[in-house]
SELUMNU-718617 format. One line per field, with one value per atom (N, C-alpha, C): residue in one letter; chain; atom name; x, y, z. Coordinates in pm, whole numbers. Layout:
BEGIN
resn = [A,...];
chain = [A,...];
name = [CA,...];
u = [X,...];
v = [Y,...];
w = [Z,...];
//
This chain:
BEGIN
resn = [M,M,M,P,P,P,R,R,R,T,T,T,I,I,I,L,L,L,P,P,P,L,L,L,L,L,L,L,L,L,A,A,A,S,S,S,A,A,A,V,V,V,G,G,G,L,L,L,S,S,S,A,A,A,A,A,A,G,G,G,I,I,I,A,A,A,T,T,T,A,A,A,A,A,A,P,P,P,A,A,A,S,S,S,D,D,D,A,A,A,E,E,E,T,T,T,T,T,T,T,T,T,V,V,V,R,R,R,V,V,V,R,R,R,V,V,V,A,A,A,D,D,D,V,V,V,D,D,D,L,L,L,S,S,S,S,S,S,E,E,E,A,A,A,G,G,G,A,A,A,R,R,R,V,V,V,A,A,A,L,L,L,R,R,R,R,R,R,I,I,I,T,T,T,R,R,R,A,A,A,A,A,A,G,G,G,T,T,T,I,I,I,C,C,C,G,G,G,D,D,D,E,E,E,A,A,A,D,D,D,S,S,S,R,R,R,D,D,D,L,L,L,Q,Q,Q,R,R,R,R,R,R,A,A,A,L,L,L,F,F,F,Q,Q,Q,A,A,A,C,C,C,V,V,V,R,R,R,G,G,G,V,V,V,V,V,V,D,D,D,E,E,E,T,T,T,V,V,V,A,A,A,S,S,S,A,A,A,H,H,H,S,S,S,P,P,P,A,A,A,L,L,L,A,A,A,A,A,A,A,A,A,A,A,A,G,G,G,V,V,V,P,P,P,A,A,A,P,P,P,A,A,A,S,S,S,T,T,T,L,L,L,A,A,A,A,A,A,A,A,A,N,N,N];
chain = [A,A,A,A,A,A,A,A,A,A,A,A,A,A,A,A,A,A,A,A,A,A,A,A,A,A,A,A,A,A,A,A,A,A,A,A,A,A,A,A,A,A,A,A,A,A,A,A,A,A,A,A,A,A,A,A,A,A,A,A,A,A,A,A,A,A,A,A,A,A,A,A,A,A,A,A,A,A,A,A,A,A,A,A,A,A,A,A,A,A,A,A,A,A,A,A,A,A,A,A,A,A,A,A,A,A,A,A,A,A,A,A,A,A,A,A,A,A,A,A,A,A,A,A,A,A,A,A,A,A,A,A,A,A,A,A,A,A,A,A,A,A,A,A,A,A,A,A,A,A,A,A,A,A,A,A,A,A,A,A,A,A,A,A,A,A,A,A,A,A,A,A,A,A,A,A,A,A,A,A,A,A,A,A,A,A,A,A,A,A,A,A,A,A,A,A,A,A,A,A,A,A,A,A,A,A,A,A,A,A,A,A,A,A,A,A,A,A,A,A,A,A,A,A,A,A,A,A,A,A,A,A,A,A,A,A,A,A,A,A,A,A,A,A,A,A,A,A,A,A,A,A,A,A,A,A,A,A,A,A,A,A,A,A,A,A,A,A,A,A,A,A,A,A,A,A,A,A,A,A,A,A,A,A,A,A,A,A,A,A,A,A,A,A,A,A,A,A,A,A,A,A,A,A,A,A,A,A,A,A,A,A,A,A,A,A,A,A,A,A,A,A,A,A,A,A,A,A,A,A,A,A,A,A,A,A,A,A,A,A,A,A,A,A,A,A,A,A,A,A,A];
name = [N,CA,C,N,CA,C,N,CA,C,N,CA,C,N,CA,C,N,CA,C,N,CA,C,N,CA,C,N,CA,C,N,CA,C,N,CA,C,N,CA,C,N,CA,C,N,CA,C,N,CA,C,N,CA,C,N,CA,C,N,CA,C,N,CA,C,N,CA,C,N,CA,C,N,CA,C,N,CA,C,N,CA,C,N,CA,C,N,CA,C,N,CA,C,N,CA,C,N,CA,C,N,CA,C,N,CA,C,N,CA,C,N,CA,C,N,CA,C,N,CA,C,N,CA,C,N,CA,C,N,CA,C,N,CA,C,N,CA,C,N,CA,C,N,CA,C,N,CA,C,N,CA,C,N,CA,C,N,CA,C,N,CA,C,N,CA,C,N,CA,C,N,CA,C,N,CA,C,N,CA,C,N,CA,C,N,CA,C,N,CA,C,N,CA,C,N,CA,C,N,CA,C,N,CA,C,N,CA,C,N,CA,C,N,CA,C,N,CA,C,N,CA,C,N,CA,C,N,CA,C,N,CA,C,N,CA,C,N,CA,C,N,CA,C,N,CA,C,N,CA,C,N,CA,C,N,CA,C,N,CA,C,N,CA,C,N,CA,C,N,CA,C,N,CA,C,N,CA,C,N,CA,C,N,CA,C,N,CA,C,N,CA,C,N,CA,C,N,CA,C,N,CA,C,N,CA,C,N,CA,C,N,CA,C,N,CA,C,N,CA,C,N,CA,C,N,CA,C,N,CA,C,N,CA,C,N,CA,C,N,CA,C,N,CA,C,N,CA,C,N,CA,C,N,CA,C,N,CA,C,N,CA,C,N,CA,C,N,CA,C,N,CA,C,N,CA,C,N,CA,C,N,CA,C,N,CA,C,N,CA,C,N,CA,C,N,CA,C,N,CA,C,N,CA,C,N,CA,C];
u = [84,0,89,95,181,123,209,167,222,135,180,193,114,117,99,183,167,120,4,-38,33,72,130,23,-4,-106,-46,-92,-49,-170,-208,-314,-243,-291,-219,-249,-224,-235,-126,-9,97,150,154,201,291,343,423,342,326,252,344,287,367,474,446,544,648,628,725,701,584,551,473,508,436,299,199,64,2,-74,-147,-291,-345,-484,-567,-686,-773,-806,-837,-864,-975,-1074,-1185,-1142,-1032,-983,-873,-842,-732,-759,-655,-662,-574,-609,-531,-478,-351,-288,-243,-270,-230,-137,-27,66,86,75,93,238,293,432,430,480,482,595,558,658,638,561,534,662,760,883,990,958,1057,1002,1091,1055,1063,947,946,991,1010,1058,1211,1276,1422,1478,1600,1665,1685,1732,1756,1626,1521,1392,1334,1351,1301,1373,1504,1579,1532,1505,1455,1318,1230,1097,1107,1195,1211,1258,1349,1393,1275,1193,1078,977,954,860,911,1040,1099,1091,1117,1105,962,866,725,684,735,705,757,876,931,843,783,690,567,514,396,426,542,574,620,645,685,835,879,1021,1102,1217,1306,1357,1363,1406,1555,1595,1735,1798,1919,1983,2006,1998,2016,1887,1773,1644,1617,1675,1673,1532,1448,1313,1233,1238,1162,1220,1351,1415,1373,1368,1326,1181,1095,955,943,1021,1019,1065,1175,1228,1131,1065,967,847,806,695,730,846,890,898,958,974,838,744,611,538,547,482,547,679,751,713,716,684,543,447,308,293,360,351,417,533,604,518,456,371,254,199,83,122,251,296,307,317,328,442,557,675,788,828,939,1068,1097,1220,1213,1097,1080,1089,1029,1037,1182,1258,1399,1479,1453,1525,1496,1374,1334,1373,1414,1453,1334,1222,1103,1068,1003,964,869,885,794,655,550,414,395,313,289,240,153,100,210,310,423,509,530,610,541,410,336,343,337,341,479,583,719,747,675,698,629];
v = [-117,0,124,200,318,428,496,608,735,829,956,1060,1046,1142,1068,1097,1042,1155,1139,1243,1229,1339,1342,1399,1330,1375,1392,1493,1514,1553,1466,1501,1569,1682,1761,1718,1592,1548,1617,1631,1712,1796,1926,2014,2122,2201,2315,2441,2522,2646,2749,2860,2966,3015,3011,3056,2950,2829,2723,2642,2652,2579,2454,2343,2219,2225,2182,2180,2045,1995,1870,1906,1851,1880,1754,1767,1651,1598,1470,1408,1480,1532,1599,1730,1789,1915,1895,1769,1739,1799,1858,1913,1825,1819,1741,1833,1822,1897,1797,1826,1738,1812,1749,1800,1688,1717,1615,1615,1495,1478,1398,1457,1389,1287,1166,1059,983,1040,973,954,1040,1034,945,876,788,647,551,410,372,361,330,188,106,-29,-37,72,73,150,116,184,332,364,505,584,528,596,616,516,526,637,651,758,895,911,1039,1069,970,988,1021,954,978,1121,1174,1314,1409,1383,1467,1460,1340,1320,1391,1379,1441,1594,1650,1796,1841,1768,1803,1788,1686,1667,1785,1833,1950,2072,2085,2196,2183,2064,2039,2068,2025,2036,2175,2263,2400,2418,2537,2568,2488,2441,2368,2464,2416,2499,2527,2634,2665,2547,2511,2393,2408,2530,2551,2525,2523,2495,2345,2268,2123,2064,2119,2064,2085,2204,2232,2154,2143,2067,1920,1863,1724,1706,1802,1795,1802,1890,1903,1772,1717,1594,1478,1471,1365,1382,1504,1532,1486,1527,1490,1339,1273,1128,1058,1108,1049,1062,1180,1203,1117,1112,1030,882,833,692,658,744,720,721,814,825,705,667,551,425,408,290,289,406,412,389,398,380,233,143,-1,-33,29,7,-46,-172,-225,-145,-97,-20,113,177,303,279,171,137,112,41,14,144,234,361,445,434,511,442,315,242,199,174,125,-13,-92,-227,-219,-313,-319,-356,-309,-343,-494,-540,-683,-751,-684,-746,-768,-681,-696,-815,-828,-939,-1072,-1077,-1200,-1240,-1142,-1170,-1221,-1178,-1219,-1362,-1412,-1549,-1647];
w = [0,0,0,-110,-113,-26,44,129,66,44,-10,99,205,313,445,541,676,766,829,922,1055,1113,1246,1338,1444,1537,1675,1744,1881,1962,2053,2148,2264,2301,2400,2543,2575,2713,2795,2735,2794,2680,2699,2593,2646,2558,2597,2569,2668,2647,2584,2543,2481,2577,2706,2805,2835,2782,2802,2927,2984,3105,3067,3125,3097,3162,3087,3142,3112,3204,3181,3154,3048,3012,3030,3084,3095,2955,2946,2816,2741,2811,2744,2680,2730,2674,2571,2539,2448,2310,2255,2119,2031,1905,1811,1703,1677,1569,1464,1339,1231,1136,1103,1003,903,777,673,625,617,573,444,338,208,204,164,150,19,-72,-200,-281,-259,-338,-275,-165,-102,-92,-91,-79,68,134,276,308,207,232,228,186,182,301,340,452,423,302,266,263,206,201,339,425,562,638,617,685,639,509,457,520,520,578,727,799,942,969,887,904,885,784,759,874,923,1034,1159,1186,1305,1297,1179,1162,1187,1131,1150,1296,1363,1505,1586,1551,1619,1602,1484,1458,1547,1557,1639,1786,1833,1975,2016,1923,1956,1944,1977,1967,2068,2023,2113,2218,2340,2452,2446,2511,2530,2603,2565,2623,2773,2825,2969,3046,2978,3043,3029,3120,3107,3115,3201,3215,3087,3032,2909,2792,2787,2679,2685,2806,2822,2778,2811,2769,2617,2556,2410,2345,2393,2335,2354,2469,2493,2400,2378,2287,2145,2097,1962,1951,2049,2043,2041,2120,2123,1991,1931,1801,1693,1694,1594,1611,1733,1757,1712,1743,1703,1552,1487,1342,1274,1323,1267,1281,1397,1418,1321,1291,1201,1055,1022,884,845,943,917,821,844,762,850,832,913,897,777,755,830,829,901,1052,1100,1242,1282,1198,1228,1231,1137,1132,1257,1308,1426,1555,1546,1666,1749,1686,1757,1706,1790,1743,1624,1533,1418,1467,1400,1441,1447,1540,1560,1434,1358,1236,1133,1131,1040,1083,1215,1265,1237,1255,1231,1083,996,851,811,881,847,890,990,1039,956];
//
């Protein structure tokens, strides 16, 4: 199944406010942000294509999560990095691409593993 666009979603259960303070939002107040990442021009089954897609996904995740904190603000930087990692992991899992999962360092989806056996 060729993928031309991978949506990145972030439910703001934990987010970064404009002031840079971490806030926890109840599930009912969760907002979803979607950013579309084009991957039609890359082969998600190849290692090289997966790396290109992963760079694009990571950049888009950074956009969703807000500006990266100053390296001296360790708490905000950790929150930003956790946000990016969570968005990347969720997006990679939804792509169902073993090569993309390997490039991201996350386990391949269970359905992919079962098909390989």
